[in-house]
C-alpha positions as CSV (number, residue, x, y, z in Angstrom):
1,M,123.8,83.4,76.7
2,G,125.6,81.2,79.2
3,G,124.4,78.5,76.6
4,A,121.4,80.6,74.9
5,Q,122.4,81.5,71.4
6,L,121.1,84.2,69.1
7,E,119.1,82.5,66.6
8,R,116.0,82.6,64.5
9,P,113.1,81.4,66.3
10,S,111.2,78.4,64.9
11,G,108.2,79.8,62.8
12,A,109.4,83.2,62.7
13,R,108.7,85.0,59.5
14,P,112.0,86.2,57.6
15,G,112.6,89.8,57.0
16,V,109.7,91.1,58.9
17,C,109.5,90.8,62.6
18,V,111.9,89.2,65.2
19,R,115.0,87.5,63.5
20,R,116.6,86.6,66.7
21,S,115.5,84.6,69.7
22,F,115.0,86.7,72.8
23,R,112.9,86.4,75.7
24,A,112.3,89.1,78.7
25,H,113.3,86.1,80.9
26,A,115.4,83.1,80.0
27,G,113.2,80.4,78.8
28,G,110.0,82.6,79.1
29,Q,107.3,82.5,76.6
30,P,105.3,85.4,75.0
31,R,102.3,86.3,77.4
32,R,99.0,87.4,76.9
33,P,97.7,90.8,78.6
34,P,96.7,90.3,82.1
35,G,93.3,90.4,83.0
36,P,90.0,89.0,81.2
37,S,90.8,86.6,78.4
38,P,90.4,88.1,74.8
39,P,87.9,86.6,72.6
40,P,88.9,83.2,71.1
41,G,91.5,83.8,68.4
42,T,92.6,87.4,69.0
43,M,96.0,86.4,70.2
44,K,96.6,83.4,67.9
45,Q,98.5,83.7,64.4
46,E,95.7,84.2,62.1
47,S,96.8,84.4,58.6
48,A,93.3,85.2,57.4
49,A,93.2,88.7,59.2
50,P,93.9,91.4,56.9
51,N,96.6,94.1,57.5
52,T,94.4,96.7,55.9
53,P,90.8,97.5,57.2
54,P,87.8,97.7,54.9
55,T,86.7,101.4,54.2
56,S,83.0,100.6,54.0
57,E,82.3,100.4,57.7
58,S,82.2,103.4,60.0
59,P,83.9,103.0,63.4
60,T,81.5,102.4,66.3
61,P,80.8,105.7,67.9
62,F,81.5,106.4,71.6
63,A,80.7,109.3,73.6
64,Q,83.2,112.3,73.1
65,F,86.1,112.4,76.0
66,P,84.1,114.4,78.8
67,R,85.4,117.2,80.9
68,N,84.4,115.2,83.7
69,D,85.6,111.5,83.4
70,G,82.6,110.2,85.5
71,D,80.2,111.2,82.5
72,L,81.8,108.6,80.4
73,Q,80.3,105.2,80.8
74,A,82.5,103.1,78.6
75,L,85.9,103.8,76.7
76,W,88.2,101.9,74.7
77,I,91.8,102.7,75.2
78,F,94.7,101.7,72.9
79,G,98.0,100.5,74.0
80,Y,100.9,99.8,71.5
81,G,103.8,100.0,74.0
82,S,104.0,98.6,77.4
83,L,100.4,98.6,77.7
84,V,100.0,95.4,75.5
85,W,101.6,93.3,78.4
86,R,101.2,95.4,81.4
87,P,98.0,97.6,81.4
88,D,97.8,97.7,85.4
89,F,94.2,99.1,85.4
90,A,91.0,97.1,85.4
91,Y,89.2,96.5,82.4
92,S,86.1,94.5,81.0
93,D,87.4,93.3,77.6
94,S,90.6,93.5,75.7
95,R,91.1,93.0,71.8
96,V,94.1,92.6,69.6
97,G,94.4,94.8,66.4
98,F,95.7,97.7,64.7
99,V,95.2,101.2,63.9
100,R,95.9,102.6,60.2
101,G,97.7,105.9,59.4
102,Y,100.5,105.4,62.2
103,S,103.9,103.9,62.5
104,R,105.5,103.0,65.8
105,R,108.7,104.6,66.6
106,F,111.4,104.4,69.6
107,W,111.6,108.2,69.5
108,Q,110.3,108.9,73.1
109,G,112.8,109.6,75.8
110,D,112.1,108.0,79.3
111,T,113.8,109.2,82.5
112,F,111.5,107.1,84.8
113,H,109.9,103.8,83.6
114,R,113.0,102.7,81.4
115,G,115.8,105.4,81.9
116,S,117.1,108.1,84.3
117,D,117.7,111.7,84.0
118,K,121.2,111.0,83.2
119,M,120.6,108.1,80.8
120,P,117.0,108.4,79.2
121,G,115.7,105.3,77.6
122,R,113.9,104.7,74.5
123,V,110.1,103.9,74.3
124,V,107.9,104.1,71.5
125,T,105.4,106.7,70.2
126,L,103.1,106.9,67.1
127,L,104.2,108.8,64.2
128,E,101.6,109.9,61.7
129,D,102.3,107.9,58.4
130,R,99.6,107.5,55.7
131,E,100.8,104.1,54.8
132,G,101.6,103.1,58.4
133,C,99.9,100.3,60.5
134,T,100.5,99.7,64.1
135,W,99.3,96.6,66.2
136,G,98.4,96.7,69.8
137,V,95.7,95.9,72.3
138,A,92.7,97.8,72.9
139,Y,91.0,97.5,76.5
140,Q,87.5,98.5,77.2
141,V,86.7,100.2,80.8
142,Q,83.3,100.8,81.7
143,G,81.5,102.5,84.6
144,E,83.9,103.3,87.4
145,Q,86.7,101.6,85.6
146,V,86.8,104.7,83.3
147,S,87.8,107.3,85.7
148,K,90.2,105.0,87.5
149,A,91.9,103.9,84.3
150,L,92.1,107.5,83.2
151,K,93.6,108.8,86.5
152,Y,96.2,106.1,86.5
153,L,97.2,106.5,82.8
154,N,97.2,110.3,83.2
155,V,100.2,109.8,85.8
156,R,101.8,106.9,84.1
157,E,101.7,108.1,80.5
158,A,101.3,111.8,80.8
159,V,102.9,113.2,83.9
160,L,105.9,110.6,83.9
161,G,106.0,109.8,80.1
162,G,105.1,113.1,78.4
163,Y,102.1,111.6,76.4
164,D,99.1,113.4,75.2
165,T,95.8,111.8,74.4
166,K,94.6,111.2,70.9
167,E,91.6,109.5,69.3
168,V,92.4,106.7,66.8
169,T,90.2,104.2,64.8
170,F,91.1,100.8,65.9
171,Y,90.4,97.6,63.8
172,P,90.0,94.3,66.1
173,Q,92.0,91.3,64.5
174,D,88.8,89.2,64.9
175,A,86.5,91.5,63.3
176,P,88.4,94.2,61.3
177,D,85.0,95.3,59.6
178,Q,83.6,96.6,63.1
179,P,86.1,99.5,63.8
180,L,86.2,101.1,67.4
181,K,87.0,104.5,68.4
182,A,89.7,104.4,70.9
183,L,91.9,106.7,73.1
184,A,95.7,106.5,72.5
185,Y,98.6,108.2,74.3
186,V,100.9,109.8,71.8
187,A,104.2,111.6,72.5
188,T,104.9,114.5,70.1
189,P,107.9,116.4,69.3
190,Q,106.6,119.4,71.4
191,N,107.1,117.2,74.8
192,P,110.5,117.7,76.6
193,G,111.5,114.2,76.7
194,Y,111.1,113.7,72.9
195,L,114.3,112.3,71.4
196,G,113.6,112.0,67.7
197,P,114.9,109.6,64.9
198,A,118.3,108.1,65.3
199,P,119.7,105.1,63.5
200,E,118.3,101.6,64.9
201,E,121.9,100.8,65.9
202,A,122.3,104.0,68.1
203,I,118.6,103.3,69.5
204,A,119.8,99.7,70.2
205,T,122.9,100.8,72.0
206,Q,120.9,103.2,74.1
207,I,118.2,100.6,75.0
208,L,121.0,98.3,76.3
209,A,122.5,100.9,78.6
210,C,119.3,102.1,80.2
211,R,117.2,101.0,83.2
212,G,114.4,102.7,85.2
213,F,112.0,102.2,88.0
214,S,110.0,99.6,85.6
215,G,113.1,97.7,84.9
216,H,115.5,97.4,82.0
217,N,115.1,99.2,78.5
218,L,115.9,95.9,76.8
219,E,113.0,94.1,78.6
220,Y,110.8,96.7,77.0
221,L,112.1,95.9,73.5
222,L,111.7,92.2,74.0
223,R,108.2,92.0,75.3
224,L,107.0,94.4,72.5
225,A,108.9,91.8,70.0
226,D,107.2,89.0,71.7
227,F,104.0,90.5,71.3
228,M,104.2,91.1,67.6
229,Q,105.3,87.5,67.0
230,L,101.8,86.6,68.8
231,C,100.0,88.7,66.2
232,G,100.8,86.5,63.2
233,P,102.7,87.0,60.0
234,Q,100.4,89.9,58.9
235,A,101.6,92.1,61.6
236,R,104.9,94.0,60.5
237,D,107.1,96.6,62.2
238,E,110.5,96.7,60.4
239,H,111.7,99.5,62.7
240,L,111.2,97.2,65.8
241,A,112.7,94.3,63.9
242,A,115.9,96.3,63.0
243,I,116.4,97.4,66.6
244,V,116.1,93.6,67.7
245,D,118.4,92.6,65.1
246,A,121.0,95.3,66.0
247,V,120.5,94.3,69.8
248,G,121.3,90.7,68.9
249,T,124.6,91.9,67.0
250,M,125.7,93.9,70.1
251,L,124.6,92.1,73.2
252,P,127.5,89.3,73.2
253,C,130.0,92.3,73.1
254,F,128.0,94.6,75.4
255,C,128.3,92.5,78.6
256,P,129.7,89.1,79.7
257,T,127.8,86.4,78.1
258,E,126.9,84.7,81.5
259,Q,125.3,88.0,82.5
260,A,123.6,89.0,79.4
261,L,120.1,87.6,80.3
262,A,120.4,88.8,83.8
263,L,120.0,92.3,82.4
264,V,116.1,91.8,82.3
């Protein structure tokens, strides 16, 4: 806006992911998660990486979640929302990949990070779906990192976000035949902040109107869309793509064009 146009970004795959060019900051580029660099190739577009994991391999086992966090020496944590670009905890490794059996949905309300009590924002959760596949980033924490990461995430995701923990099987993009067990934070319909399904246009309208302590809800949407583009053409999220398209249609009418990008 103010010269920026809503258009198909070069290299974007039609009908799958982002079909309008947005950035969380004007002129910005998709960014890798902060911290240690992932193994070579994990953040590049790799058409050879399969969208469905092999079934012949069993996930790499890890210790069950302990009653005392200090008993756990290593843990993988799967992020599929804001954790893909802003984990904000120390970790020793990160890998891009996917989990099967779940679809990502903007069905969780947020009254702190991306909204307020009067105007809850919309953030993602995982919906059980036998045909689903959700892309994200898995972070490995080791030693003292484990208890510190879990303590931090308990506040960020559970206390302030309404999320519960769940064990998932994660398939790294660069080694899908070597799945890992990971901890994921999932918002269920039983939590008080759960908003549930709504038309993508209604979700887009809500996202455009909301802001919280972590920033505008629109930034959350666009950073997630940027991440999906980095994953390559095998990564699909039709729900996310439809919301981004709806935002692209509404944004010029929602606020003055010279201020549109200033929202984020």
